[in-house]
N, CA and C of each residue as an Amber inpcrd file, in Angstrom:
protein
   696
 -24.4470000   3.4550000 -46.8120000 -23.7760000   4.6630000 -46.3140000
 -22.7260000   4.2700000 -45.2630000 -21.5460000   4.9280000 -45.3260000
 -20.4680000   4.6100000 -44.3850000 -20.8290000   5.0720000 -42.9760000
 -20.6200000   4.1790000 -42.0140000 -20.8720000   4.5400000 -40.6170000
 -19.7260000   5.3980000 -40.0950000 -20.0270000   6.5210000 -39.4370000
 -18.9370000   7.3300000 -38.8640000 -18.1290000   6.5270000 -37.8500000
 -16.8200000   6.7210000 -37.8860000 -15.9510000   6.1130000 -36.8870000
 -16.1040000   6.8590000 -35.5620000 -16.2240000   8.1830000 -35.6750000
 -16.3550000   9.0440000 -34.4970000 -17.5270000   9.9930000 -34.6870000
 -18.3330000  10.1430000 -33.6320000 -19.4060000  11.1420000 -33.6370000
 -19.3530000  11.9350000 -32.3320000 -19.4340000  13.2320000 -32.4540000
 -19.5930000  14.0990000 -31.2860000 -21.0030000  14.6640000 -31.3330000
 -21.6800000  14.6420000 -30.2000000 -23.0370000  15.1670000 -30.1260000
 -23.1680000  16.1360000 -28.9580000 -23.4330000  17.4080000 -29.2850000
 -23.6960000  18.4590000 -28.2830000 -22.5540000  18.5900000 -27.2620000
 -21.3110000  18.4560000 -27.7560000 -20.1630000  18.5140000 -26.8450000
 -19.8730000  19.9680000 -26.4530000 -19.8380000  20.1990000 -25.1370000
 -19.5890000  21.5390000 -24.6000000 -18.4640000  21.4650000 -23.5690000
 -17.5510000  22.4450000 -23.6340000 -16.4540000  22.5260000 -22.6770000
 -16.2290000  23.9830000 -22.2990000 -16.2200000  24.2560000 -20.9950000
 -15.9980000  25.6310000 -20.5320000 -14.7980000  25.6740000 -19.5880000
 -14.1740000  26.8300000 -19.5460000 -13.1150000  27.1110000 -18.5780000
 -13.5170000  28.3970000 -17.8640000 -14.1310000  28.2570000 -16.6880000
 -14.6830000  29.4420000 -16.0130000 -15.7890000  30.0350000 -16.8620000
 -15.6660000  31.3120000 -17.2010000 -16.7030000  31.9680000 -18.0090000
 -16.4520000  31.8010000 -19.5170000 -15.2780000  31.2340000 -19.8790000
 -14.9480000  31.0510000 -21.2990000 -15.5670000  29.7550000 -21.8050000
 -16.3700000  29.8650000 -22.8730000 -16.9420000  28.6760000 -23.5160000
 -16.0240000  28.3050000 -24.6820000 -15.2180000  27.2520000 -24.4790000
 -14.2420000  26.8490000 -25.5040000 -14.9150000  26.0800000 -26.6300000
 -15.8640000  25.2130000 -26.2730000 -16.6550000  24.4590000 -27.2660000
 -18.1170000  24.5360000 -26.8750000 -18.9380000  24.9070000 -27.8460000
 -20.3440000  25.2120000 -27.5530000 -21.2610000  24.3100000 -28.3800000
 -21.7230000  23.1980000 -27.7550000 -22.7510000  22.3640000 -28.3810000
 -22.2970000  21.8260000 -29.7570000 -21.0910000  21.2530000 -29.7910000
 -20.4720000  20.8390000 -31.0580000 -20.9610000  19.4610000 -31.4940000
 -21.3740000  19.3650000 -32.7690000 -21.6740000  18.0870000 -33.4270000
 -20.6320000  17.8700000 -34.5180000 -20.1440000  16.6290000 -34.6280000
 -19.1300000  16.3240000 -35.6430000 -19.1920000  14.8430000 -35.9840000
 -19.1310000  14.5120000 -37.2740000 -19.0530000  13.1270000 -37.7330000
 -17.7590000  12.9600000 -38.5210000 -16.9770000  11.9390000 -38.1690000
 -15.7140000  11.6730000 -38.8640000 -15.7690000  10.2620000 -39.4460000
 -15.5550000  10.1750000 -40.7620000 -15.6820000   8.8920000 -41.4690000
 -14.3150000   8.2490000 -41.6840000 -14.2680000   6.8990000 -41.6850000
 -12.9960000   6.2250000 -41.9820000 -12.5530000   6.5100000 -43.4080000
 -11.2210000   6.5500000 -43.6060000 -10.6880000   6.7320000 -44.9520000
 -10.8380000   8.1320000 -45.5050000 -11.1370000   9.0860000 -44.6480000
 -11.2840000  10.4810000 -45.0960000 -10.3300000  11.3920000 -44.3160000
  -9.8740000  12.4510000 -44.9920000  -9.1230000  13.5100000 -44.3090000
 -10.1180000  14.6160000 -43.9850000 -10.3740000  14.8120000 -42.6950000
 -11.3840000  15.7580000 -42.2230000 -10.6520000  16.9470000 -41.5990000
 -10.6700000  18.0820000 -42.2930000  -9.9780000  19.2730000 -41.7910000
 -10.8610000  20.0230000 -40.8030000 -10.2310000  20.4760000 -39.7350000
 -10.8990000  21.2980000 -38.7220000 -10.2080000  22.6530000 -38.7750000
 -10.9150000  23.6660000 -39.2640000 -10.2640000  24.9620000 -39.4670000
 -10.9250000  26.0450000 -38.6290000 -10.1220000  27.0370000 -38.3160000
 -10.5990000  28.1620000 -37.5190000  -9.3970000  28.9360000 -37.0240000
  -9.6300000  30.1500000 -36.5880000  -8.5330000  30.9800000 -36.0920000
  -7.9640000  30.3850000 -34.8070000  -6.7690000  30.8440000 -34.4330000
  -6.2230000  30.4590000 -33.1350000  -7.2090000  30.8650000 -32.0470000
  -7.4840000  29.9450000 -31.1180000  -8.4370000  30.2500000 -30.0420000
  -9.8720000  29.9130000 -30.3820000 -10.1040000  29.3240000 -31.5750000
 -11.4850000  28.9960000 -31.9830000 -12.0330000  27.7820000 -31.2360000
 -11.1240000  26.9650000 -30.6320000 -11.5810000  25.8000000 -29.8750000
 -11.2450000  24.4710000 -30.5090000 -10.3980000  24.5010000 -31.5690000
 -10.0760000  23.2670000 -32.3000000  -9.3160000  22.2700000 -31.4230000
  -8.2410000  22.7450000 -30.7890000  -7.4010000  21.8400000 -29.9930000
  -8.1330000  21.3650000 -28.7470000  -8.9290000  22.2360000 -28.1300000
  -9.7180000  21.8210000 -26.9560000 -10.6560000  20.6850000 -27.3340000
 -11.2840000  20.8050000 -28.4930000 -12.2100000  19.7680000 -28.9560000
 -11.4710000  18.4420000 -29.1380000 -10.2990000  18.5080000 -29.7390000
  -9.5460000  17.2730000 -29.9940000  -9.0000000  16.6730000 -28.7040000
  -8.7200000  17.5140000 -27.7020000  -8.2190000  16.9800000 -26.4240000
  -9.2480000  16.0590000 -25.7780000 -10.5200000  16.2890000 -26.0720000
 -11.5780000  15.4430000 -25.4930000 -11.6960000  14.1100000 -26.2250000
 -11.2230000  14.0760000 -27.4690000 -11.1620000  12.8080000 -28.1990000
  -9.9180000  12.0320000 -27.7650000  -8.8590000  12.7680000 -27.4470000
  -7.5750000  12.1690000 -27.0940000  -7.5000000  11.7450000 -25.6220000
  -8.4480000  12.2160000 -24.7890000  -8.4300000  11.8270000 -23.3800000
  -7.6410000  12.7500000 -22.4850000  -7.1360000  13.8800000 -23.0340000
  -6.4460000  14.8530000 -22.1730000  -7.4130000  15.9320000 -21.6790000
  -8.6520000  15.8840000 -22.1420000  -9.7190000  16.7650000 -21.6600000
 -11.0080000  15.9740000 -21.6230000 -11.9430000  16.4170000 -20.7890000
 -13.2260000  15.7150000 -20.6470000 -14.3470000  16.7310000 -20.8640000
 -15.3660000  16.4070000 -21.6830000 -16.4540000  17.3690000 -21.9190000
 -17.2400000  17.6490000 -20.6370000 -17.7610000  18.8670000 -20.5170000
 -18.6930000  19.1890000 -19.4100000 -20.0420000  18.5450000 -19.6880000
 -20.4070000  18.5070000 -20.9680000 -21.6590000  17.8450000 -21.3560000
 -21.5390000  17.4070000 -22.8020000 -22.4510000  16.5360000 -23.2080000
 -22.4250000  16.0090000 -24.5680000 -21.9260000  14.5770000 -24.5980000
 -21.8930000  14.0090000 -25.7960000 -21.6260000  12.5820000 -25.9680000
 -20.5540000  12.3640000 -27.0220000 -19.6430000  11.4070000 -26.7370000
 -18.6530000  10.9550000 -27.7200000 -19.0070000   9.5150000 -28.0860000
 -19.1380000   9.2580000 -29.3860000 -19.5520000   7.9430000 -29.8730000
 -18.4620000   7.4070000 -30.8070000 -17.9750000   6.2030000 -30.5190000
 -16.9770000   5.5450000 -31.3720000 -17.5650000   4.2200000 -31.8420000
 -17.5580000   3.9960000 -33.1480000 -18.1350000   2.7690000 -33.7280000
 -19.5830000   2.5590000 -33.2960000 -20.3250000   3.6410000 -33.1580000
 -21.7400000   3.5360000 -32.8090000 -22.0140000   3.3520000 -31.3250000
 -20.9470000   3.2850000 -30.5030000 -21.1270000   3.0980000 -29.0550000
 -20.6750000   4.3360000 -28.2910000 -21.4960000   4.7590000 -27.3260000
 -21.1250000   5.8980000 -26.4910000 -19.9370000   5.5070000 -25.6130000
 -18.9290000   6.3730000 -25.5570000 -17.7200000   6.0680000 -24.7830000
 -17.3760000   7.2380000 -23.8630000 -16.6130000   6.9170000 -22.8190000
 -16.0460000   7.9390000 -21.9400000 -14.5360000   7.8250000 -22.0710000
 -13.8980000   8.8860000 -22.5620000 -12.4390000   8.8510000 -22.7840000
 -11.7920000   9.8110000 -21.7840000 -11.1640000   9.2440000 -20.7590000
 -10.6030000  10.0970000 -19.7020000  -9.0760000  10.0890000 -19.6660000
  -8.4420000   9.2050000 -20.4700000  -6.9760000   9.1650000 -20.5410000
  -6.5420000   8.8890000 -21.9750000  -5.3130000   9.2930000 -22.3390000
  -4.7950000   8.9540000 -23.6690000  -4.7080000   7.4360000 -23.8790000
  -4.4930000   6.6830000 -22.7970000  -4.4310000   5.2140000 -22.9140000
  -5.7840000   4.6480000 -23.3660000  -6.8620000   5.2260000 -22.8070000
  -8.2070000   4.8010000 -23.2300000  -8.4360000   5.1290000 -24.6930000
  -8.0060000   6.3300000 -25.0900000  -8.1470000   6.7400000 -26.4930000
  -7.3950000   5.7590000 -27.3940000  -6.1630000   5.4040000 -26.9830000
  -5.3500000   4.4790000 -27.7740000  -6.0300000   3.1200000 -27.8980000
  -6.6680000   2.6710000 -26.8130000  -7.3340000   1.3590000 -26.8460000
  -8.5340000   1.3670000 -27.7980000  -9.0700000   2.5800000 -28.0690000
 -10.1730000   2.7240000 -29.0270000  -9.6620000   2.9660000 -30.4520000
  -8.3180000   3.0070000 -30.5960000  -7.7380000   3.2190000 -31.9230000
  -7.5740000   4.6820000 -32.2890000  -7.5240000   5.5630000 -31.2630000
  -7.3880000   7.0020000 -31.5040000  -5.9890000   7.4580000 -31.0990000
  -5.2830000   8.0990000 -32.0300000  -3.9560000   8.6420000 -31.7560000
  -3.9190000  10.1240000 -32.0930000  -3.0220000  10.8600000 -31.4350000
  -2.9300000  12.2980000 -31.7050000  -1.4660000  12.7230000 -31.7400000
  -1.1340000  13.5400000 -32.7240000   0.2000000  14.1350000 -32.8190000
   0.0490000  15.6200000 -32.5310000   0.6970000  16.0480000 -31.4490000
   0.5620000  17.4380000 -31.0050000   1.5190000  18.3490000 -31.7690000
   1.2200000  19.6320000 -31.7060000   2.0440000  20.6300000 -32.3930000
   3.4660000  20.6250000 -31.8210000   3.5730000  20.4310000 -30.5030000
   4.8890000  20.4090000 -29.8480000   5.2580000  18.9490000 -29.5800000
   6.3780000  18.5280000 -30.1530000   6.7600000  17.1210000 -30.0800000
   7.0590000  16.7010000 -28.6470000   6.7930000  15.4190000 -28.3490000
   6.9880000  14.8960000 -26.9940000   7.9280000  13.6990000 -27.0400000
   9.0840000  13.8880000 -27.6630000  10.0450000  12.8030000 -27.8260000
  11.2320000  13.0010000 -26.8780000  11.8910000  11.8910000 -26.5210000
  13.0810000  11.9420000 -25.6590000  14.3120000  11.8980000 -26.5600000
  15.0520000  13.0080000 -26.5900000  16.1530000  13.1740000 -27.5420000
  17.2710000  12.1660000 -27.4100000  17.4880000  11.6370000 -26.2070000
  18.6190000  10.7230000 -25.9830000  18.3050000   9.2830000 -26.4050000
  17.0340000   9.0130000 -26.7350000  16.6290000   7.6560000 -27.1040000
  16.5740000   7.4870000 -28.6200000  16.6220000   6.2370000 -29.0580000
  16.4830000   5.9530000 -30.4900000  15.0340000   6.1600000 -30.9280000
  14.8460000   6.1480000 -32.2320000  13.4980000   6.2350000 -32.8130000
  12.6150000   5.1100000 -32.2730000  13.1240000   3.8600000 -32.3210000
  12.3360000   2.7050000 -31.8690000  11.9840000   2.8160000 -30.3910000
  12.9490000   3.2550000 -29.5710000  12.7010000   3.3920000 -28.1240000
  11.6380000   4.4490000 -27.8560000  11.6260000   5.5210000 -28.6480000
  10.5990000   6.5540000 -28.4950000   9.2190000   6.0440000 -28.8830000
   9.1620000   5.3000000 -29.9810000   7.8710000   4.7900000 -30.4570000
   7.2390000   3.8680000 -29.4140000   8.0690000   3.0700000 -28.7320000
   7.5430000   2.0990000 -27.7650000   7.7250000   2.5390000 -26.3090000
   8.0010000   3.8120000 -26.1010000   8.2330000   4.3210000 -24.7400000
   7.0130000   4.0670000 -23.8470000   7.2500000   3.3780000 -22.7170000
   6.1560000   3.0990000 -21.7880000   5.4520000   1.7840000 -22.0530000
   5.7360000   1.1750000 -23.1800000   5.1490000  -0.1480000 -23.4860000
   6.1620000  -0.9580000 -24.3030000   7.3750000  -0.9680000 -23.7500000
   8.4970000  -1.6350000 -24.4120000   8.2450000  -3.1320000 -24.6110000
   8.7930000  -3.6570000 -25.6860000   8.7310000  -5.1060000 -25.9290000
   9.9070000  -5.7630000 -25.1870000   9.6150000  -6.8020000 -24.4100000
  10.6750000  -7.4930000 -23.6660000  10.7010000  -8.9730000 -24.0260000
  11.8570000  -9.5800000 -23.7600000  12.0350000 -11.0200000 -23.9850000
  12.9280000 -11.5390000 -22.8660000  12.4090000 -12.4960000 -22.1080000
  13.1390000 -13.0460000 -20.9530000  13.5790000 -11.9490000 -19.9770000
  12.6690000 -10.9660000 -19.7960000  12.9450000  -9.8960000 -18.8350000
  13.8920000  -8.8240000 -19.3320000  14.3340000  -8.9370000 -20.5800000
  15.2410000  -7.9400000 -21.1600000  14.5240000  -7.1790000 -22.2770000
  14.9540000  -5.9270000 -22.5080000  14.4090000  -5.1580000 -23.6370000
  14.7170000  -5.8830000 -24.9350000  13.7090000  -6.0650000 -25.7700000
  13.9100000  -6.7040000 -27.0760000  14.0240000  -5.6020000 -28.1330000
  15.2170000  -5.0140000 -28.1740000  15.4630000  -3.8740000 -29.0740000
  15.2300000  -4.2580000 -30.5280000  15.6810000  -5.4390000 -30.9040000
  15.5500000  -5.8790000 -32.3080000  14.0810000  -5.9690000 -32.7150000
  13.2410000  -6.5010000 -31.8180000  11.8120000  -6.6360000 -32.1330000
  11.1670000  -5.2620000 -32.3120000  11.5460000  -4.3040000 -31.4500000
  10.9750000  -2.9470000 -31.5510000  11.4200000  -2.2750000 -32.8490000
  12.6920000  -2.4600000 -33.1920000  13.2040000  -1.8650000 -34.4340000
  12.5230000  -2.4730000 -35.6580000  12.2980000  -3.7870000 -35.6110000
  11.6250000  -4.4670000 -36.7260000  10.2050000  -3.9490000 -36.9020000
   9.4910000  -3.8010000 -35.7840000   8.1110000  -3.3130000 -35.8550000
   8.0540000  -1.8870000 -36.3900000   8.9820000  -1.0350000 -35.9530000
   9.0190000   0.3530000 -36.4430000   9.2990000   0.3680000 -37.9410000
  10.2330000  -0.4690000 -38.3890000  10.5480000  -0.5430000 -39.8250000
   9.3260000  -0.9730000 -40.6310000   8.5750000  -1.9520000 -40.1060000
   7.3720000  -2.4290000 -40.8000000   6.3270000  -1.3200000 -40.8960000
   6.1080000  -0.6470000 -39.7690000   5.1340000   0.4610000 -39.7460000
   5.5510000   1.5490000 -40.7250000   6.8360000   1.9080000 -40.6850000
   7.3560000   2.9760000 -41.5420000   7.1460000   2.6320000 -43.0110000
   7.4080000   1.3730000 -43.3520000   7.2430000   0.9430000 -44.7400000
   5.7720000   0.9420000 -45.1420000   4.9270000   0.4750000 -44.2340000
   3.4910000   0.3830000 -44.5160000   2.8850000   1.7500000 -44.8310000
   3.3150000   2.7590000 -44.1080000   2.7010000   4.0890000 -44.2790000
   3.5890000   5.0820000 -45.0320000   4.7110000   4.6080000 -45.5610000
   5.5680000   5.4900000 -46.3510000   6.2580000   6.5570000 -45.5200000
   6.6070000   6.2040000 -44.2770000   7.2890000   7.1540000 -43.3790000
   8.7520000   6.7430000 -43.2660000   9.6080000   7.4690000 -43.9660000
  11.0070000   7.0660000 -44.0250000  11.7500000   7.4800000 -42.7590000
  12.0950000   6.5000000 -41.9090000  12.9010000   6.7690000 -40.7120000
  13.7990000   5.5640000 -40.4330000  14.9080000   5.8310000 -39.7640000
  15.8150000   4.7640000 -39.3340000  15.5250000   4.4920000 -37.8550000
  15.0200000   3.2950000 -37.5080000  14.6340000   3.0230000 -36.1270000
  15.7880000   3.0650000 -35.1350000  17.0390000   2.9560000 -35.6470000
  18.2040000   2.9200000 -34.7500000  18.7850000   4.3140000 -34.4830000
  18.2990000   5.3060000 -35.2140000  18.8580000   6.6630000 -35.0980000
  18.4900000   7.2960000 -33.7510000  19.4360000   8.0640000 -33.1910000
  19.1480000   8.8160000 -31.9530000  18.2930000  10.0200000 -32.3240000
  17.1990000  10.2200000 -31.5870000  16.1860000  11.2060000 -31.9800000
  16.7280000  12.6320000 -32.0280000  17.6740000  12.9660000 -31.1410000
  18.2080000  14.3380000 -31.0920000  18.9600000  14.7000000 -32.3750000
  19.3140000  13.6960000 -33.1760000  20.0760000  13.9630000 -34.4020000
  19.1860000  14.0810000 -35.6470000  17.8670000  14.0530000 -35.4460000
  16.9420000  14.0840000 -36.5780000  16.5350000  15.5110000 -36.9390000
  16.1270000  15.6950000 -38.1880000  15.5560000  16.9790000 -38.6190000
  14.1360000  17.1020000 -38.0780000  13.5570000  18.2930000 -38.1600000
  12.1940000  18.5120000 -37.6680000  11.2040000  17.6260000 -38.4220000
  11.3750000  17.5200000 -39.7270000  10.4840000  16.6810000 -40.5240000
  10.5560000  15.2200000 -40.1040000  11.7840000  14.7560000 -39.8150000
  11.9550000  13.3680000 -39.3630000  11.3340000  13.1610000 -37.9790000
  11.4940000  14.1600000 -37.1040000  10.8950000  14.0660000 -35.7670000
   9.3810000  13.9060000 -35.8680000   8.7960000  14.6540000 -36.7890000
   7.3500000  14.5520000 -36.9440000   6.9450000  13.1640000 -37.4230000
   7.7470000  12.5960000 -38.3110000   7.4580000  11.2290000 -38.7700000
   7.4820000  10.2490000 -37.5990000   8.4350000  10.4500000 -36.6790000
   8.5190000   9.5770000 -35.5020000   7.2650000   9.7240000 -34.6460000
   6.8070000  10.9690000 -34.4760000   5.5790000  11.2060000 -33.6980000
   4.3770000  10.5130000 -34.3560000   4.3150000  10.5840000 -35.6760000
   3.2050000   9.9280000 -36.3950000   3.2960000   8.4170000 -36.2260000
   4.5060000   7.8630000 -36.3430000   4.6880000   6.4190000 -36.1520000
   4.2820000   5.9990000 -34.7420000   4.6500000   6.8210000 -33.7760000
   4.3000000   6.5320000 -32.3800000   2.7810000   6.4730000 -32.2270000
   2.0960000   7.4300000 -32.8370000   0.6290000   7.4680000 -32.7580000
   0.0040000   6.2890000 -33.5050000   0.6590000   5.8380000 -34.5770000
   0.1040000   4.7530000 -35.3920000   0.4220000   3.3630000 -34.8390000
   1.3170000   3.2900000 -33.8580000   1.7790000   1.9890000 -33.3690000
   0.7590000   1.2920000 -32.4770000  -0.3800000   1.9360000 -32.2090000
  -1.4330000   1.3460000 -31.3760000  -2.5570000   0.7500000 -32.2170000
  -2.3060000   0.3650000 -33.4590000  -3.4030000  -0.0470000 -34.3490000
  -4.4120000   1.1000000 -34.4900000  -3.8940000   2.2680000 -34.7630000
  -4.7030000   3.4820000 -34.8060000  -5.6270000   3.5070000 -36.0190000
  -6.8870000   3.8680000 -35.7710000  -7.8690000   3.9910000 -36.8580000
  -8.2780000   5.4400000 -37.0760000  -8.0050000   6.2780000 -36.0700000
  -8.2930000   7.7170000 -36.1750000  -7.0660000   8.4650000 -35.6950000
  -6.4640000   9.2490000 -36.5830000  -5.2620000  10.0110000 -36.2410000
  -5.5770000  11.4980000 -36.2850000  -5.3220000  12.1780000 -35.1740000
  -5.5250000  13.6230000 -35.0860000  -4.1730000  14.3100000 -35.2360000
  -4.0670000  15.2130000 -36.2040000  -2.8350000  15.9680000 -36.4470000
  -3.0930000  17.4390000 -36.1340000  -2.4550000  17.9390000 -35.0790000
  -2.6790000  19.3190000 -34.6360000  -1.6420000  20.2440000 -35.2680000
  -2.0700000  21.0400000 -36.2400000  -1.1800000  21.9750000 -36.9570000
   0.1080000  21.2600000 -37.3850000   0.0060000  20.1700000 -38.1260000
   1.1900000  19.3400000 -38.3840000   2.2460000  20.0110000 -39.2520000
   1.8730000  21.0570000 -39.9880000   2.8600000  21.6690000 -40.9000000
   3.4740000  22.9340000 -40.3210000   3.1160000  23.2810000 -39.0950000
   3.5570000  24.5580000 -38.5120000   5.0780000  24.7010000 -38.5030000
   5.7990000  23.5870000 -38.3130000   7.2630000  23.6660000 -38.1890000
   7.9860000  23.0680000 -39.3910000   7.2370000  22.7340000 -40.4460000
   7.8470000  22.0410000 -41.5860000   8.2050000  22.9920000 -42.7250000
   9.2300000  22.6170000 -43.4820000   9.5650000  23.3380000 -44.7000000
   8.5300000  22.9540000 -45.7710000   8.4410000  23.7350000 -46.8770000
   7.4850000  23.3780000 -47.9340000   7.6650000  21.9480000 -48.4500000
   8.9280000  21.4960000 -48.6100000   9.1120000  20.1380000 -49.1430000
   8.7370000  19.0920000 -48.0970000   8.9950000  19.3560000 -46.8130000
   8.5670000  18.4410000 -45.7440000   7.0390000  18.3970000 -45.6530000
   6.4050000  19.5550000 -45.9030000   4.9420000  19.6110000 -45.9130000
   4.3820000  18.7370000 -47.0260000   4.9900000  18.8110000 -48.2060000
   4.5530000  17.9550000 -49.3290000   4.6790000  16.4870000 -48.9530000
   5.7930000  16.1300000 -48.2970000   6.0000000  14.7380000 -47.8660000
   4.9150000  14.3230000 -46.8710000   4.5770000  15.2350000 -45.9600000
   3.5520000  14.9280000 -44.9520000   2.1920000  14.7110000 -45.6140000
   1.8870000  15.4950000 -46.6520000   0.6080000  15.3220000 -47.3660000
   0.5310000  13.9520000 -48.0380000   1.6630000  13.4850000 -48.5770000
   1.7050000  12.1500000 -49.1880000   1.3590000  11.1060000 -48.1240000
   1.9430000  11.2570000 -46.9360000   1.6860000  10.3230000 -45.8280000
   0.2110000  10.3720000 -45.4150000  -0.3380000  11.5890000 -45.3030000
  -1.7390000  11.7500000 -44.8820000  -2.6730000  11.0650000 -45.8840000
  -2.4060000  11.2650000 -47.1690000  -3.2610000  10.6330000 -48.1870000
  -3.1330000   9.1090000 -48.1500000  -1.9160000   8.6290000 -47.8900000
  -1.6830000   7.1780000 -47.8040000  -2.4510000   6.5920000 -46.6120000
  -2.4410000   7.3210000 -45.5020000  -3.1900000   6.8820000 -44.3150000
  -4.6740000   6.7570000 -44.6380000  -5.2170000   7.7890000 -45.2980000
  -6.6400000   7.7700000 -45.6500000  -6.9410000   6.6210000 -46.6060000
  -6.0440000   6.4100000 -47.5670000  -6.2380000   5.3020000 -48.5210000
  -6.2820000   3.9570000 -47.8150000  -5.5260000   3.8380000 -46.7230000
  -5.4810000   2.5630000 -45.9930000  -6.6760000   2.4180000 -45.0450000
  -7.5620000   3.4320000 -45.0120000  -8.7780000   3.3320000 -44.2110000
  -8.7520000   4.0960000 -42.9110000  -7.6010000   4.7150000 -42.5850000
  -7.5120000   5.5150000 -41.3530000  -8.2760000   6.8250000 -41.5530000
  -9.0130000   7.2380000 -40.5310000  -9.6330000   8.5690000 -40.5340000
  -8.5960000   9.5610000 -40.0090000  -8.4060000  10.6670000 -40.7130000
  -7.4220000  11.6750000 -40.2980000  -8.1470000  12.9920000 -40.0260000
  -7.9600000  13.5190000 -38.8200000  -8.4500000  14.8710000 -38.5180000
  -7.2470000  15.8120000 -38.6060000  -7.3470000  16.7690000 -39.5080000
  -6.2370000  17.6700000 -39.8250000  -6.6040000  19.0610000 -39.3100000
  -5.9920000  19.4760000 -38.1990000  -6.2850000  20.7850000 -37.6110000
  -5.3540000  21.8220000 -38.2290000  -5.9290000  22.8860000 -38.7620000
  -5.0850000  23.8950000 -39.4020000  -5.8290000  25.2150000 -39.5340000
  -5.0480000  26.2980000 -39.6960000  -5.6810000  27.5570000 -40.1150000
  -5.0610000  28.0260000 -41.4360000  -4.2760000  27.1220000 -42.0750000
  -3.6880000  27.4350000 -43.3840000  -4.6210000  26.8950000 -44.4660000
  -5.3950000  27.7730000 -45.0660000  -6.4660000  27.3330000 -45.9600000
  -5.9480000  26.6730000 -47.2390000  -4.8020000  27.1370000 -47.7600000
  -4.2320000  26.5150000 -48.9640000  -3.9700000  25.0310000 -48.7090000
  -3.3940000  24.7500000 -47.5390000  -3.0650000  23.3590000 -47.2010000
  -4.3290000  22.5300000 -47.0050000  -5.3060000  23.1230000 -46.3590000
  -6.5730000  22.4170000 -46.1310000  -7.1960000  22.0060000 -47.4610000
  -7.2350000  22.9380000 -48.4090000  -7.8420000  22.6490000 -49.7120000
  -7.0140000  21.6320000 -50.4980000  -5.7010000  21.5720000 -50.2120000
  -4.8240000  20.6430000 -50.9320000  -4.9760000  19.2020000 -50.4370000
  -5.3540000  19.0150000 -49.1740000  -5.2790000  17.6610000 -48.6100000
  -6.6130000  17.1050000 -48.1010000  -7.5880000  17.9820000 -47.8030000
  -8.8080000  17.5170000 -47.1130000  -9.8780000  16.9860000 -48.0640000
 -10.6780000  16.0530000 -47.5440000 -11.8920000  15.5920000 -48.2310000
 -13.1110000  16.3560000 -47.7330000 -13.0920000  16.6780000 -46.4330000
 -14.2170000  17.3500000 -45.7600000 -13.6410000  18.4630000 -44.9010000
 -14.3540000  19.5740000 -44.8060000 -13.8870000  20.7100000 -43.9970000
 -14.9780000  21.1150000 -43.0070000 -14.5940000  21.1860000 -41.7320000
 -15.4870000  21.7480000 -40.7080000 -14.8770000  23.0530000 -40.2130000
 -15.6640000  24.1130000 -40.2410000 -15.2060000  25.4320000 -39.7930000
 -15.7190000  25.6860000 -38.3780000 -14.7910000  26.0480000 -37.4880000
 -15.1480000  26.3660000 -36.0990000 -14.8360000  27.8320000 -35.8490000
 -15.7880000  28.5280000 -35.2490000 -15.5760000  29.9290000 -34.8850000
 -16.1410000  30.1400000 -33.4880000 -15.3120000  30.7060000 -32.6140000
 -15.7420000  30.9880000 -31.2280000 -16.3660000  29.7570000 -30.5650000
 -15.7560000  28.5970000 -30.8160000 -16.2010000  27.3790000 -30.1440000
 -17.4030000  26.6990000 -30.7620000 -17.9540000  27.2890000 -31.8300000
 -19.1430000  26.6990000 -32.4700000 -18.8100000  26.2050000 -33.8710000
 -19.4750000  25.1150000 -34.2750000 -19.3350000  24.6480000 -35.6600000
 -20.2080000  25.5350000 -36.5420000 -19.5570000  26.1880000 -37.5180000
 -20.2810000  27.0650000 -38.4490000 -20.8770000  26.2360000 -39.5870000
 -20.0570000  25.2940000 -40.1000000 -20.5400000  24.4520000 -41.2010000
 -19.5660000  23.3110000 -41.4380000 -20.0600000  22.2260000 -42.0260000
 -19.2240000  21.1250000 -42.5140000 -19.5790000  20.9040000 -43.9700000
 -18.5570000  20.9870000 -44.8410000 -18.7980000  20.9200000 -46.2900000
 -17.7250000  20.0710000 -46.9720000 -18.0470000  19.4760000 -48.1340000
 -17.0120000  18.7650000 -48.8950000 -15.9490000  19.7570000 -49.3520000
 -14.6970000  19.2990000 -49.3880000 -13.6120000  20.1840000 -49.8090000
 -13.6080000  20.3990000 -51.3170000 -14.1330000  19.4450000 -52.0550000
 -14.1310000  19.5270000 -53.5200000 -14.9010000  20.7550000 -53.9790000
 -14.2200000  21.5940000 -54.7640000 -14.8770000  22.7920000 -55.2860000
 -14.8880000  23.9690000 -54.3120000 -14.3700000  23.7540000 -53.1020000
 -14.3600000  24.8190000 -52.0970000 -13.2310000  25.8030000 -52.4000000
 -13.4830000  27.0780000 -52.1730000 -12.4350000  28.1020000 -52.3570000
 -12.0800000  28.7090000 -51.0120000 -10.9190000  29.3920000 -50.9610000
 -10.5200000  30.0650000 -49.7130000 -11.5760000  31.0920000 -49.2980000
 -12.0960000  31.8160000 -50.2830000 -13.0780000  32.8650000 -49.9770000
 -14.3420000  32.2520000 -49.3740000 -14.8150000  31.1630000 -49.9520000
 -16.0060000  30.4810000 -49.4510000 -15.7920000  29.9930000 -48.0280000
């Protein structure tokens, strides 16, 4: 049996009297697309923020590779192989694609920025995962679909084994959405675990292997996507 890459056990998070996540259990396997579905405000993004290090549980346990971990910063999450692409992009428009991907951890040579090395690495990553981007392009000149590809590349540039996508199709056209699904499936095929947060059930059924439904901060059920209907 495949060992889960990520396990959440009894994870609870409150904001004052609001219980955002209530005693949540979740297992995420490598090489699978695991959809997290629920209405806006159900607690999906709050739950993922605790995996990404931008939030910390009030109680409960996060387990990565069978070991209990404390994730208090995105840098810690990255060191564990966890990346997240947020609904609202966090790119610097005046910089190139390569500069954005390596922002804050630039490659240098003899004390100078090694632009060529960063561009080469971005090209390799892009080719490996089927993400078509030009590393030399200025980010402000890209389409929304291209911007999202840059965000995904940025998240994948840390040797990422678990990628969280928060409503990744919210700003995409139907054809860009199809392209994103190809990328998501390619990631899963390469062994990356993908958590796909969405409330668009058609898309979930089109791309997911496993579906977890969250309502009012609680996990209602986790079921295989195969044979699942929107009504179910």
